[in-house]
N, C-alpha and C positions, 0 to 999 in steps of 0.2 A: 216460653216454648220457641223452639226454632221453627220459622215460616219456611216452606219450599214451595216451587213451583208445581203445579200439578195441572191434569186434564180431567174434568167432571162433567157429570150432567146435575142440571139444576132442577129438572123436573121429568116426570116420566116420557114427556113428549118432545121436551127441547134437544136438539143436538148437543153433543159434549162438546165445551171449549175451554180456553185456560182459566185458572184459578190459581189463588194460593191458599195454602192448607198449613196448619199447625202439626207438627210432631211433638210428643211428649218430651219433657227433659230427659236425658239418659240417666236410669237407675243402676243401681250397683251390679245387675246381672244383664243388663241390656246391651244391645249392640246396634251401631249406627250404620247403616248401610248406604252407600251411593248407589243409586239404581244405573244399571247400564242397559238393561233391556227388560221389558215387560210383554209377555205373550197376550194376545187377544183371545178369550175363551169365549164359548156362545152363553156361558153362565153369566158373563157380563152383561151382555145383552139382554137376557132375561131380567136380571136384577134392577138394571137402570131404568127399563121400561116398565118395571113393577108386574112384572108377568108372573113371578113367584111370591107374592105377597106386598104387604106395605113396605117401601122404602123411604129412608130418611135423606131428604136432600139439603146441599149438595153432596153428591157422592164421587167420589174418584175410585173406580174400579181398578181391577187387576189382581190377580193371585198366581202369577207365573214369573216370578222376580228373579232377576240374576244380577248380582253386582259384588261391589268390593266392599269389604270391612274399612271405616275410615276411622272409627273410634270405639272402644269399649269401654263399660263400666267396670269399676275396681274388682268387682266379685268375679268377672268372667274368666273361666277356664279353658272354654271349649273352641273360642276363635280368638283370633288376632289381627290387630291392623295389616291390609293387605290380603287377607284371605279371600279367595274365591267363593262366593256362598250364594245360597239361593232360599228364597221362601215361597212357600205354596199358600195352599186354601185357608190354612190357620195359623193363627200367632199367640194362642196361648189355649190352655186348658186347667182344671183343677189341679192334675197331678195325683190326686189322691184315690180316685175311685178305682173300681176293678179295671174297667178298661184302659184307663190310664196307666196303671201299674202294670199292663201287659203291653205297653206301647202300643195301644190303639187310641190313641187321644182323639181320633175323629169322632168316637163314640162315646166321649167323655158323657158321663150322667148327668152332670151340671150344665152339659152343653159347652161345646168347644168355641172359641173366638174366632169368627171369620176374619180372614184378613181385610175386609172391607164390609161394610154395612152391619157390623154387629158393635156390640159395646164392650170397650176395652177396658183395662185394668185402671186408667186412669177416668172412668165414667164417660169418657167420650165416644162418639161413633167412629169406628175404625175407617181409615181411608187407605185404599189399597196401591198397585203399583204403577199406577199412570202418573207416576211423580218421580223427584230427582232423588230423594231421600226416603228411608223408612227406619223407624225404631221398633226392634222385636227383641223378646227375651232370648235369651242364648239357645235356650232347649229348643225353638221351634227355628232356629237356623241351621240351614243344610249346608255342608262341604260340597262343592262343584269340583269333582276330581279334575286334575290336568288332562288334557286329552279331549275334553269337550267344549267347544268353544261357547262363550258365554250365550250369544244370540241363540245358538240351538239348544242350548240347555236350559233356556227360559221355561219352554211349553212342556218340558219333562216335570215340571213342578205340579202341574194338573194333569194335564193330556197324557204325560208319560206314566205317573202313578196311578191314575184313574184306570188304565188297562193293564198296567204291569200287575197290580193287587189281584184281581180276579183270576189271571191267567197263572198266578202264583197259587192262590187259593184252591183252585179246581184242578191243579195237578196237569197243567200243559207242559209236554215233554214228549221223549221219543215214544213212537206208539201210539200217541194221540191224536186224533183228527179235530182240528179247531177252526171254527169258522168265525170269522170276524165280519158283523154287520154294519156297513158304511164304510166309505173310503174317504173320511176327512180328517178333520185334525186328530180325533181320538183314534179312528180307524187305521190311519197310516202307522201309528205308533203300536197298536196290537198287533199287526202285521209283522212288524219289524220285532218285537218282544217273541211272539209266538214261535217265529223262525229260529231266533236265537235259542230259544229254549230247546228246540228239537222236535217239535210238532209238526205235524203235517198240516198246512195252512191253506184255508180256502177263503176268499173274499166273497160276500154276498153283498152286491150294490144294485141300486136300480138300474142301471143300463152298463154297457161295456165300455164305457168312454173313458173311464180310468184304468182299464185292463192292464195296459202295457206297464204304467206306473206300479200298480198292484204286484205284478210279476217281477219287477226290477226291484221292490222293496221286500220281497222274498215269499211272495203268496206261490204255493205251488198249482192252484186253480182258481178260477175267477169265473163267477156266473152273474147272470142278470135276474134279478128277482121279479122284473116285470115279465119274463117269460114264464107262464104258467107251470112249462114242462121242468122247470128247476126244481119245483117243490116236488113233483113226481119222481124225478131222476134222483134227488138225493135223500128222500124219506129215509128214517133210520139212520143216516149215515154219522152223525157228530157226535163225540163224547162232549164236546163244551161247545157254546155258542157264545160270543159276547156281543150284544146289541150295543152299539156306540152311537146310535140314530137319536136326535132328540125331537122325534116327530112321532105321531101315532102310526104304530104298524100293526098287523095281523097277527099277534102273538100265537094265536093257535096254529097259523101256518107255520111258524117258525118252529114251534114246539114240534111240530110233526117231523122235524129233521133230526131229532134227536135219537140216538142209540138207547140202548138199556141203560138207566141209571146215569144219562145224561143231563146235563145243567145249561139252562140257559138264564146268562146273567145280565141285566139291564145296568148299563152305566149310563146311557143316554138320558135326559131328564126333559120330557116333553111337557108343555104347561097343562095339556089335558090329560086326564086318568085313561089308563089303558086296561082292557079287560080281558080275562082268561076264562075258559070253559075247564072246569076242573076234569072234565073227562079227557082233555088234551093231557092231562099230567098222570092219570089212573095206570094204564094197562102198562107202558115201558117204564113205570117209575121215573119219571121224569122230574127235574126239579127246575122251577123258575124261582129266581132271586135276584137281588140287587147288590151291588157294591159301590161303596162310598170313598174314594180316594183311597189313601193307607195311612198308617201311622207314623211318626216319625222314625222309627228305625226302619221301617220297611221301605220308606221314602230315600233313605240313605243308601240301603241296600241296591234299590232300584237305581240309583245314581252312579253307584259303583258296578253295577252290572252294565250299565251303557258305556262306561268307560273302556270295560273289560273287553265289550264286543263292538266297540267304536259306533255307539249308535247315540244319533241326536235326532232333532225334529227336522224335517223338512219345512223351511220357512221363507217369508217374505219379509223383509225389514223394512218398516215403512216411518216417514215422520211423524210427530202427533198431529200435523196438520191433516193426515189424512185417516185419522181414526173413523170419523163417522163414514167416511166412504169406504173403509174396512168392514164396518158392521153391515152394510148393505151387501157388500160382495161376500161376507159371511152368511147371511141370509139366502143367497142365491147360488151358495157352493162354488164361489168363483174364487177359491184360493187354495195351493198347492203347497204346504197343507196346514200351516199356521202363520197369521200376521204376528208379527213381533216389531212393539213400538223400540225405536233408538231414542233412549230416555236424554240422550243429549239434546235433542231437539226441544226439550222442554225448557231449555234455560234461556 
């Protein structure tokens, strides 16, 4: 097995540090990718700190991976050496169940294989993109179009598809009023996508501190949710609200902002449960639902959409030695708007 350099957590309470991990030998339909950049997702922090359940250590997180193909197995037809590629939140699925056949591999009935912290086809715990190389079956490798820089493309593989998918599913476009809750790593992508799709876009953030950025990225309106008048003024306004916040919020207050048949879609994943009063759903026939990334076909669609509309993430590139500092800055919302690790600093 190839041994590669990585950054990993050795326990739920220890800082991440340098480590070597093993990658499986290249199979007939496998692709070896030299990782150039990997985004830092709030999910990484939740997972390595054991906030979403039991975690096997050591664990190298990272599921926003952009790099270059350096080797392919003899049966690979979709990718070639030198291709610019990406890997997102999953690296395998059964391929046979109804969701997989529909291109919704994230909902595989047998359970999709996560990029890190899952059990891979070799029986070992999967290790993610905080590393120099990764081996992935060709069906779960995405093509990154020319015109998107690899560093700005990395967060698209999670933050991008996580917001793109519900906007597409719930019909964001001309004539629709869309609100994005939260102006962070996910939220700033939601603003860009909703504007490019032709919707009227509003940001709902705790304060107005990022208003200038929100308007620059495409929002038409920006409101502070700390101001109680916001909920009175905007009651019954929106066709779609995408909540990107990974913290507990008053769902009933946000549901009151929906118009008839409007939908509130949760993509943020707080560690604690959220509660909703069913009467908040009844009268205007409101919908409260969730969304989990997107399948491989839709993720490729999203990347192509980004190339067409010149969309990438707003990023701050850091060396591996700054990962622990970056985690603390994510938790204090001190990033605009996604940290991206330069994998060259792992060597």
